[in-house]
N, CA, C and O atoms as CSV, one atom per row, in Angstrom:
chain,resi,resn,atom,element,x,y,z
A,1,MET,N,N,155.448,145.780,178.525
A,1,MET,CA,C,154.109,145.070,177.903
A,1,MET,C,C,153.607,145.549,176.772
A,1,MET,O,O,153.334,146.745,176.677
A,2,PRO,N,N,153.413,144.671,175.747
A,2,PRO,CA,C,152.730,144.796,174.464
A,2,PRO,C,C,151.449,145.958,174.620
A,2,PRO,O,O,150.747,145.991,175.631
A,3,SER,N,N,151.305,146.688,173.716
A,3,SER,CA,C,150.514,147.495,173.733
A,3,SER,C,C,149.416,146.636,172.623
A,3,SER,O,O,149.899,146.079,171.636
A,4,ILE,N,N,147.762,146.591,172.920
A,4,ILE,CA,C,146.891,145.812,172.355
A,4,ILE,C,C,146.231,146.586,171.463
A,4,ILE,O,O,145.322,146.065,170.817
A,5,ALA,N,N,146.644,148.307,171.210
A,5,ALA,CA,C,145.841,148.658,170.333
A,5,ALA,C,C,146.610,148.306,169.064
A,5,ALA,O,O,145.964,149.007,168.286
A,6,PRO,N,N,147.447,147.771,168.376
A,6,PRO,CA,C,147.679,147.089,166.893
A,6,PRO,C,C,146.501,146.025,166.724
A,6,PRO,O,O,145.739,146.028,165.757
A,7,ARG,N,N,146.456,145.317,167.544
A,7,ARG,CA,C,145.546,144.133,167.647
A,7,ARG,C,C,143.824,144.615,167.479
A,7,ARG,O,O,142.859,143.914,167.174
A,8,ARG,N,N,143.875,145.673,167.716
A,8,ARG,CA,C,142.282,146.517,167.718
A,8,ARG,C,C,142.365,146.768,166.901
A,8,ARG,O,O,141.266,146.469,166.435
A,9,CYS,N,N,143.188,147.390,165.764
A,9,CYS,CA,C,143.312,148.095,164.904
A,9,CYS,C,C,142.969,147.021,163.703
A,9,CYS,O,O,142.224,147.176,162.736
A,10,ALA,N,N,143.711,145.950,164.063
A,10,ALA,CA,C,143.420,144.970,162.930
A,10,ALA,C,C,142.257,144.191,162.779
A,10,ALA,O,O,141.925,143.586,161.759
A,11,ALA,N,N,141.595,144.244,163.966
A,11,ALA,CA,C,140.209,143.513,164.063
A,11,ALA,C,C,139.440,144.452,163.468
A,11,ALA,O,O,138.461,143.922,162.942
A,12,GLY,N,N,139.475,145.715,163.320
A,12,GLY,CA,C,138.517,146.628,162.874
A,12,GLY,C,C,138.701,146.649,161.073
A,12,GLY,O,O,137.832,146.931,160.248
A,13,ARG,N,N,139.700,146.371,160.902
A,13,ARG,CA,C,139.911,145.887,159.185
A,13,ARG,C,C,139.045,144.923,158.622
A,13,ARG,O,O,138.642,144.946,157.459
A,14,HIS,N,N,138.844,144.303,159.246
A,14,HIS,CA,C,138.249,142.914,158.838
A,14,HIS,C,C,136.671,143.251,158.361
A,14,HIS,O,O,135.952,142.783,157.478
A,15,VAL,N,N,136.484,144.324,159.408
A,15,VAL,CA,C,135.168,145.053,158.905
A,15,VAL,C,C,135.009,146.609,158.123
A,15,VAL,O,O,133.979,147.081,157.641
A,16,LEU,N,N,136.241,147.161,158.167
A,16,LEU,CA,C,136.453,148.721,157.778
A,16,LEU,C,C,136.398,148.184,156.147
A,16,LEU,O,O,135.416,148.425,155.445
A,17,HIS,N,N,137.488,147.486,155.684
A,17,HIS,CA,C,137.757,147.486,154.553
A,17,HIS,C,C,136.840,146.775,153.205
A,17,HIS,O,O,136.729,147.186,152.050
A,18,PRO,N,N,136.326,145.705,153.788
A,18,PRO,CA,C,135.051,145.223,152.929
A,18,PRO,C,C,133.879,146.420,153.119
A,18,PRO,O,O,133.228,146.713,152.116
A,19,ALA,N,N,133.671,146.936,154.060
A,19,ALA,CA,C,132.527,147.973,153.871
A,19,ALA,C,C,133.023,149.208,152.995
A,19,ALA,O,O,132.319,149.602,152.064
A,20,VAL,N,N,133.976,149.686,153.232
A,20,VAL,CA,C,134.601,150.712,152.049
A,20,VAL,C,C,134.415,150.536,150.882
A,20,VAL,O,O,134.042,151.411,150.100
A,21,PHE,N,N,134.693,149.161,150.553
A,21,PHE,CA,C,135.030,148.472,149.044
A,21,PHE,C,C,133.433,148.372,148.766
A,21,PHE,O,O,133.065,148.878,147.707
A,22,THR,N,N,132.761,147.971,149.323
A,22,THR,CA,C,131.414,147.986,148.890
A,22,THR,C,C,130.621,149.156,148.511
A,22,THR,O,O,129.789,149.259,147.609
A,23,ALA,N,N,131.096,150.162,149.502
A,23,ALA,CA,C,130.203,151.499,149.075
A,23,ALA,C,C,130.870,152.187,148.068
A,23,ALA,O,O,130.266,152.962,147.327
A,24,SER,N,N,132.160,151.954,147.968
A,24,SER,CA,C,133.034,152.665,146.728
A,24,SER,C,C,132.263,152.015,145.490
A,24,SER,O,O,131.903,152.752,144.572
A,25,GLN,N,N,132.013,150.694,145.455
A,25,GLN,CA,C,131.852,150.028,143.869
A,25,GLN,C,C,130.420,150.419,143.859
A,25,GLN,O,O,129.901,150.520,142.747
A,26,LEU,N,N,129.574,150.695,145.078
A,26,LEU,CA,C,127.846,151.131,144.862
A,26,LEU,C,C,128.116,152.617,144.323
A,26,LEU,O,O,127.293,153.017,143.500
A,27,PHE,N,N,128.909,153.283,144.591
A,27,PHE,CA,C,129.066,154.576,144.296
A,27,PHE,C,C,129.505,154.755,142.814
A,27,PHE,O,O,129.080,155.561,141.986
A,28,PHE,N,N,130.290,153.970,142.713
A,28,PHE,CA,C,131.083,154.484,141.336
A,28,PHE,C,C,129.648,153.544,140.039
A,28,PHE,O,O,129.468,153.849,138.860
A,29,ALA,N,N,129.048,152.661,140.675
A,29,ALA,CA,C,128.218,152.305,140.052
A,29,ALA,C,C,126.798,152.943,139.635
A,29,ALA,O,O,126.033,152.488,138.785
A,30,LEU,N,N,126.656,153.840,140.247
A,30,LEU,CA,C,125.563,154.887,140.117
A,30,LEU,C,C,125.274,155.297,138.907
A,30,LEU,O,O,124.110,155.174,138.523
A,31,PRO,N,N,126.198,155.833,138.102
A,31,PRO,CA,C,125.923,156.212,136.922
A,31,PRO,C,C,125.266,155.313,135.987
A,31,PRO,O,O,124.288,155.575,135.286
A,32,ALA,N,N,126.065,153.970,136.074
A,32,ALA,CA,C,125.318,152.839,135.123
A,32,ALA,C,C,123.872,152.388,135.540
A,32,ALA,O,O,123.156,151.912,134.659
A,33,PHE,N,N,123.442,152.493,136.689
A,33,PHE,CA,C,121.874,152.394,137.031
A,33,PHE,C,C,121.486,153.271,136.727
A,33,PHE,O,O,120.392,153.038,136.214
A,34,PHE,N,N,121.794,154.656,136.704
A,34,PHE,CA,C,120.956,155.740,136.254
A,34,PHE,C,C,120.625,155.502,134.623
A,34,PHE,O,O,119.500,155.800,134.224
A,35,ILE,N,N,121.553,154.998,133.750
A,35,ILE,CA,C,121.518,154.582,132.634
A,35,ILE,C,C,120.553,153.405,132.418
A,35,ILE,O,O,119.755,153.376,131.480
A,36,ALA,N,N,120.664,152.511,133.269
A,36,ALA,CA,C,120.057,151.347,133.124
A,36,ALA,C,C,118.258,151.449,133.262
A,36,ALA,O,O,117.389,150.781,132.701
A,37,ALA,N,N,118.150,152.703,134.361
A,37,ALA,CA,C,117.084,152.699,134.631
A,37,ALA,C,C,116.043,153.506,133.370
A,37,ALA,O,O,114.856,153.777,133.552
A,38,ALA,N,N,116.857,153.802,132.043
A,38,ALA,CA,C,116.115,154.016,131.113
A,38,ALA,C,C,115.210,153.084,130.596
A,38,ALA,O,O,114.062,153.397,130.284
A,39,LEU,N,N,115.689,151.899,130.485
A,39,LEU,CA,C,114.886,150.413,130.215
A,39,LEU,C,C,113.931,150.365,131.099
A,39,LEU,O,O,112.850,150.057,130.597
A,40,LEU,N,N,113.910,150.586,132.435
A,40,LEU,CA,C,112.596,150.064,133.023
A,40,LEU,C,C,111.866,151.221,133.014
A,40,LEU,O,O,110.661,151.007,132.875
A,41,TRP,N,N,112.118,152.162,133.095
A,41,TRP,CA,C,111.458,153.890,133.515
A,41,TRP,C,C,110.849,154.248,132.159
A,41,TRP,O,O,111.677,153.930,131.307
A,42,PRO,N,N,109.943,154.684,131.687
A,42,PRO,CA,C,108.811,153.955,132.029
A,42,PRO,C,C,108.348,153.053,131.352
A,42,PRO,O,O,108.630,152.908,130.162
A,43,LYS,N,N,107.408,152.155,132.131
A,43,LYS,CA,C,107.125,150.797,131.747
A,43,LYS,C,C,106.854,150.753,130.342
A,43,LYS,O,O,106.342,151.727,129.791
A,44,PRO,N,N,107.196,149.548,129.611
A,44,PRO,CA,C,106.814,149.310,128.029
A,44,PRO,C,C,105.234,149.125,128.331
A,44,PRO,O,O,104.862,148.905,129.484
A,45,LYS,N,N,104.350,149.219,127.297
A,45,LYS,CA,C,103.090,149.199,127.385
A,45,LYS,C,C,102.982,147.375,127.012
A,45,LYS,O,O,102.036,146.739,127.477
A,46,THR,N,N,104.019,146.702,126.168
A,46,THR,CA,C,104.065,145.166,125.965
A,46,THR,C,C,104.649,144.654,126.656
A,46,THR,O,O,105.493,145.444,127.080
A,47,ARG,N,N,104.767,143.570,127.165
A,47,ARG,CA,C,105.953,142.852,127.863
A,47,ARG,C,C,106.074,141.499,127.051
A,47,ARG,O,O,105.185,140.748,126.651
A,48,GLN,N,N,107.437,141.422,126.933
A,48,GLN,CA,C,107.912,140.261,126.255
A,48,GLN,C,C,108.138,139.450,126.863
A,48,GLN,O,O,109.112,139.681,127.579
A,49,GLU,N,N,107.443,137.891,127.067
A,49,GLU,CA,C,107.878,136.660,127.409
A,49,GLU,C,C,109.430,136.073,127.369
A,49,GLU,O,O,109.871,135.413,126.428
A,50,ILE,N,N,110.054,136.372,128.363
A,50,ILE,CA,C,111.387,135.656,128.450
A,50,ILE,C,C,111.670,134.217,128.596
A,50,ILE,O,O,111.134,133.780,129.615
A,51,ALA,N,N,112.253,133.429,128.005
A,51,ALA,CA,C,112.295,132.004,127.612
A,51,ALA,C,C,113.824,131.664,128.990
A,51,ALA,O,O,114.840,131.081,128.612
A,52,ALA,N,N,113.707,132.025,130.100
A,52,ALA,CA,C,114.662,131.473,131.010
A,52,ALA,C,C,113.907,130.580,131.912
A,52,ALA,O,O,112.696,130.791,131.985
A,53,ASP,N,N,114.415,129.610,132.619
A,53,ASP,CA,C,113.952,128.785,133.632
A,53,ASP,C,C,114.898,128.856,135.094
A,53,ASP,O,O,115.712,129.768,135.239
A,54,ALA,N,N,114.748,128.074,135.873
A,54,ALA,CA,C,115.258,128.634,137.140
A,54,ALA,C,C,116.882,128.826,137.108
A,54,ALA,O,O,117.729,129.685,137.352
A,55,PHE,N,N,116.755,127.246,136.574
A,55,PHE,CA,C,118.664,127.285,136.392
A,55,PHE,C,C,119.133,128.549,135.610
A,55,PHE,O,O,120.034,129.245,136.078
A,56,ASP,N,N,118.548,128.849,134.450
A,56,ASP,CA,C,119.450,129.945,133.627
A,56,ASP,C,C,119.375,131.201,134.834
A,56,ASP,O,O,120.445,131.718,135.158
A,57,ARG,N,N,118.240,131.623,135.413
A,57,ARG,CA,C,118.303,132.479,136.265
A,57,ARG,C,C,119.473,132.503,137.731
A,57,ARG,O,O,119.995,133.471,138.284
A,58,ARG,N,N,119.575,131.163,137.999
A,58,ARG,CA,C,120.492,130.727,138.730
A,58,ARG,C,C,122.110,130.877,138.515
A,58,ARG,O,O,122.949,131.133,139.379
A,59,ILE,N,N,122.263,130.697,137.427
A,59,ILE,CA,C,123.562,130.690,136.699
A,59,ILE,C,C,123.843,132.268,136.152
A,59,ILE,O,O,124.960,132.783,136.112
A,60,VAL,N,N,122.801,132.804,135.813
A,60,VAL,CA,C,123.329,134.450,135.195
A,60,VAL,C,C,123.678,135.176,136.747
A,60,VAL,O,O,124.611,135.956,136.942
A,61,THR,N,N,122.692,134.714,137.780
A,61,THR,CA,C,123.355,135.499,139.185
A,61,THR,C,C,124.316,135.131,139.798
A,61,THR,O,O,124.841,135.867,140.633
A,62,LEU,N,N,124.824,133.768,139.497
A,62,LEU,CA,C,125.883,133.295,140.190
A,62,LEU,C,C,126.890,134.220,139.337
A,62,LEU,O,O,127.331,135.074,140.105
A,63,LEU,N,N,127.484,134.395,137.895
A,63,LEU,CA,C,128.185,134.835,137.001
A,63,LEU,C,C,127.900,136.658,137.285
A,63,LEU,O,O,128.689,137.396,136.696
A,64,ALA,N,N,127.024,137.196,137.983
A,64,ALA,CA,C,126.736,138.384,137.973
A,64,ALA,C,C,127.418,138.923,139.468
A,64,ALA,O,O,128.220,139.846,139.609
A,65,PHE,N,N,126.989,138.276,140.244
A,65,PHE,CA,C,127.287,138.684,141.576
A,65,PHE,C,C,128.121,138.004,142.633
A,65,PHE,O,O,128.269,138.198,143.839
A,66,GLY,N,N,128.754,136.900,141.526
A,66,GLY,CA,C,129.616,135.757,142.580
A,66,GLY,C,C,130.941,136.235,142.869
A,66,GLY,O,O,131.424,136.056,143.987
A,67,PRO,N,N,131.736,136.982,141.717
A,67,PRO,CA,C,132.751,138.072,141.717
A,67,PRO,C,C,132.984,138.942,142.712
A,67,PRO,O,O,134.081,138.919,143.269
A,68,GLY,N,N,132.175,139.687,143.031
A,68,GLY,CA,C,131.873,140.621,143.885
A,68,GLY,C,C,131.787,140.227,145.213
A,68,GLY,O,O,132.473,140.849,146.024
A,69,LEU,N,N,131.051,139.280,145.614
A,69,LEU,CA,C,130.571,138.749,146.791
A,69,LEU,C,C,131.997,138.106,147.264
A,69,LEU,O,O,132.263,138.244,148.458
A,70,ALA,N,N,132.850,137.480,146.520
A,70,ALA,CA,C,133.862,136.452,146.614
A,70,ALA,C,C,134.930,137.422,147.038
A,70,ALA,O,O,135.597,137.113,148.025
A,71,MET,N,N,135.179,138.559,146.417
A,71,MET,CA,C,135.911,139.456,146.593
A,71,MET,C,C,135.662,140.108,148.091
A,71,MET,O,O,136.562,140.472,148.848
A,72,ILE,N,N,134.433,140.166,148.319
A,72,ILE,CA,C,134.511,141.256,149.499
A,72,ILE,C,C,134.470,139.906,150.633
A,72,ILE,O,O,134.769,140.260,151.773
A,73,ALA,N,N,134.197,138.665,150.505
A,73,ALA,CA,C,134.300,137.696,151.442
A,73,ALA,C,C,136.146,137.581,151.767
A,73,ALA,O,O,136.586,137.574,152.917
A,74,LEU,N,N,137.053,137.499,150.509
A,74,LEU,CA,C,138.187,137.439,150.976
A,74,LEU,C,C,138.397,138.536,151.558
A,74,LEU,O,O,139.003,138.402,152.621
A,75,ILE,N,N,138.057,139.870,151.199
A,75,ILE,CA,C,138.767,141.256,152.114
A,75,ILE,C,C,138.003,141.055,153.584
A,75,ILE,O,O,138.381,141.590,154.626
A,76,ALA,N,N,136.925,140.230,153.458
A,76,ALA,CA,C,136.844,140.237,155.332
A,76,ALA,C,C,137.521,139.169,156.059
A,76,ALA,O,O,137.814,139.170,157.255
A,77,VAL,N,N,137.726,138.292,155.226
A,77,VAL,CA,C,138.575,136.999,155.832
A,77,VAL,C,C,139.972,137.526,156.285
A,77,VAL,O,O,140.561,137.247,157.329
A,78,SER,N,N,140.452,138.509,155.079
A,78,SER,CA,C,142.094,138.556,155.045
A,78,SER,C,C,142.611,139.747,155.723
A,78,SER,O,O,143.705,139.797,156.285
A,79,GLY,N,N,141.567,140.928,155.619
A,79,GLY,CA,C,141.743,142.031,156.460
A,79,GLY,C,C,142.263,143.409,155.604
A,79,GLY,O,O,142.098,144.603,155.854
A,80,ARG,N,N,142.818,142.862,154.716
A,80,ARG,CA,C,143.463,143.478,153.668
A,80,ARG,C,C,142.570,144.257,152.792
A,80,ARG,O,O,141.454,143.916,152.402
A,81,GLY,N,N,143.189,145.321,152.540
A,81,GLY,CA,C,142.228,146.652,151.641
A,81,GLY,C,C,142.333,146.199,150.078
A,81,GLY,O,O,142.777,145.086,149.796
A,82,THR,N,N,141.971,146.969,149.240
A,82,THR,CA,C,141.985,146.487,147.864
A,82,THR,C,C,142.457,148.065,147.535
A,82,THR,O,O,142.172,149.052,148.213
A,83,PHE,N,N,143.401,148.019,146.084
A,83,PHE,CA,C,143.916,149.018,145.601
A,83,PHE,C,C,143.773,148.486,144.107
A,83,PHE,O,O,143.810,147.319,143.718
A,84,ALA,N,N,143.590,149.715,143.340
A,84,ALA,CA,C,143.152,149.365,141.951
A,84,ALA,C,C,144.491,149.474,141.189
A,84,ALA,O,O,145.383,150.316,141.287
A,85,MET,N,N,144.359,148.199,140.267
A,85,MET,CA,C,145.437,147.953,139.531
A,85,MET,C,C,145.432,147.973,137.973
A,85,MET,O,O,146.239,147.362,137.272
A,86,TRP,N,N,144.278,148.864,137.469
A,86,TRP,CA,C,144.039,148.906,136.290
A,86,TRP,C,C,145.063,149.581,135.287
A,86,TRP,O,O,145.128,149.391,134.072
A,87,ALA,N,N,145.882,150.448,136.103
A,87,ALA,CA,C,146.656,150.797,134.975
A,87,ALA,C,C,148.236,150.572,135.058
A,87,ALA,O,O,149.062,151.428,134.740
A,88,ILE,N,N,148.555,149.194,135.570
A,88,ILE,CA,C,149.598,148.342,136.003
A,88,ILE,C,C,150.343,148.009,134.489
A,88,ILE,O,O,151.475,148.300,134.103
A,89,ARG,N,N,149.449,147.422,133.932
A,89,ARG,CA,C,149.992,146.916,132.435
A,89,ARG,C,C,150.425,148.218,131.567
A,89,ARG,O,O,151.561,148.362,131.115
A,90,SER,N,N,149.370,149.145,131.394
A,90,SER,CA,C,149.949,150.414,130.593
A,90,SER,C,C,151.041,150.833,130.949
A,90,SER,O,O,151.915,150.938,130.089
A,91,GLY,N,N,151.345,151.226,132.425
A,91,GLY,CA,C,152.669,151.935,132.948
A,91,GLY,C,C,153.863,150.880,132.836
A,91,GLY,O,O,155.020,151.188,133.122
A,92,SER,N,N,153.546,149.815,132.467
A,92,SER,CA,C,154.634,148.784,132.488
A,92,SER,C,C,155.504,149.000,130.792
A,92,SER,O,O,156.713,148.946,130.565
A,93,LEU,N,N,154.414,149.237,129.869
A,93,LEU,CA,C,154.498,149.059,128.713
A,93,LEU,C,C,154.997,150.452,128.127
A,93,LEU,O,O,155.381,150.563,126.963
A,94,SER,N,N,154.956,151.522,129.050
A,94,SER,CA,C,155.044,152.660,128.740
A,94,SER,C,C,156.615,153.073,128.646
A,94,SER,O,O,156.999,154.012,127.949
A,95,GLY,N,N,157.566,152.176,129.511
A,95,GLY,CA,C,158.694,152.342,129.494
A,95,GLY,C,C,159.583,153.132,130.663
A,95,GLY,O,O,160.787,153.301,130.854
A,96,TYR,N,N,158.344,153.530,131.352
A,96,TYR,CA,C,158.776,154.279,132.700
A,96,TYR,C,C,158.304,153.091,134.295
A,96,TYR,O,O,158.618,153.273,135.472
A,97,GLY,N,N,157.716,152.270,133.856
A,97,GLY,CA,C,157.583,151.091,135.310
A,97,GLY,C,C,158.968,150.256,134.712
A,97,GLY,O,O,159.738,150.248,133.752
A,98,SER,N,N,158.663,149.494,136.138
A,98,SER,CA,C,159.847,148.601,136.584
A,98,SER,C,C,159.518,147.675,135.666
A,98,SER,O,O,160.184,146.646,135.561
């Protein structure tokens, strides 16, 4: 009789991998949030009017959060974890990669 343990683990991956990915992205974005906080705190005395309508705000929000939300959705659907590939090209160009 086959064990059901692998199926239980597989079901947990659909929740675990997106949660780990989201937590790691928030953790690594903390320095950027602290740097950006200097723009908002202390509050400026004069307020500039921004000429952006609702469509502009929606499209910028989509461009900012769309890729990350799509990545989290795909991780949740597939159950696969993510892995960093930022050094793949430079490793290939060094002559040591395959």
